[in-house]
N, C-alpha and C positions, 0 to 999 in steps of 0.2 A: 290391609288395614291393621291387623293385630301385630304386625312386625315391630311396631313402636309402642305397643300398649302392654302394661302390666295386667296380669289376670288373677282374679280372686275366685277360687273354687270353693263353694259351700257344699259339703257332702252330708246329706241327711240320711244316709244308708239306703233309702229307697229311691232317691233321686239326687242328682247334682245340678246345681245352678252356677252359672259363671257371670262375673261382672268384669268389665274392662275399663281401664283408665290410664292416662299418661302419667298420673301422679299416684305412686304407691301409698303415700300417706293418706290419701282420700279412701283408698280401699281398706287400709288398716282401721281407720275410724269407722267406716261403714260396718266392717265385721265386728268390731268391739261393741258398737251400739246395738247391732242386730243380736249379738250373743246375749247382751244384758236384757233385752226386751223379749226374746223368743221363748216360747214354752218348750218347743222341741229345738234343742241346741245342735247345730251342725258342727262338724269339724271343718276348719278353714285351711286352705293352702294358698300362699301368695307366690306367684311365679313371675320371673323376669320376662321381658319381651321375647327372649330366645328360649323360654321354657324351663329355665333352671329354677330350682326351689330356693326361694328367698327366706321364707319364714312359714311357720305353721302354728295352728291353735287347735288343740284337741277338744273333744266333747266336754271334758270335765274342768279344765283349768281356767279357760277364759283369758289366758295370757299368751302373747306371742312368744314363740321360741325361734330364735334366729338360727338359720342354717349355718353350720360350721363350714365355711368355704374351704379351709385348709384340708379338712377331712374329706370333703366331697371331691376335691381335685387331687387328693393324694399327696399334697405338699407337706 
């Protein structure tokens, strides 16, 4: 099932939660809205269906940082 789904991981330091969707934009919007509303702010990572890091959002910024695919692949 998860072979075709993007994964959003919310890291609260004491626990992690995961959400799955075939649409990464939906996961980005969910994370942004949750970050804005949450009292305890998690760090988010957005992973591709094959487990590669696509983007991340840390506890402090609330902004997505795109993964540099050239640096990650050594190109």
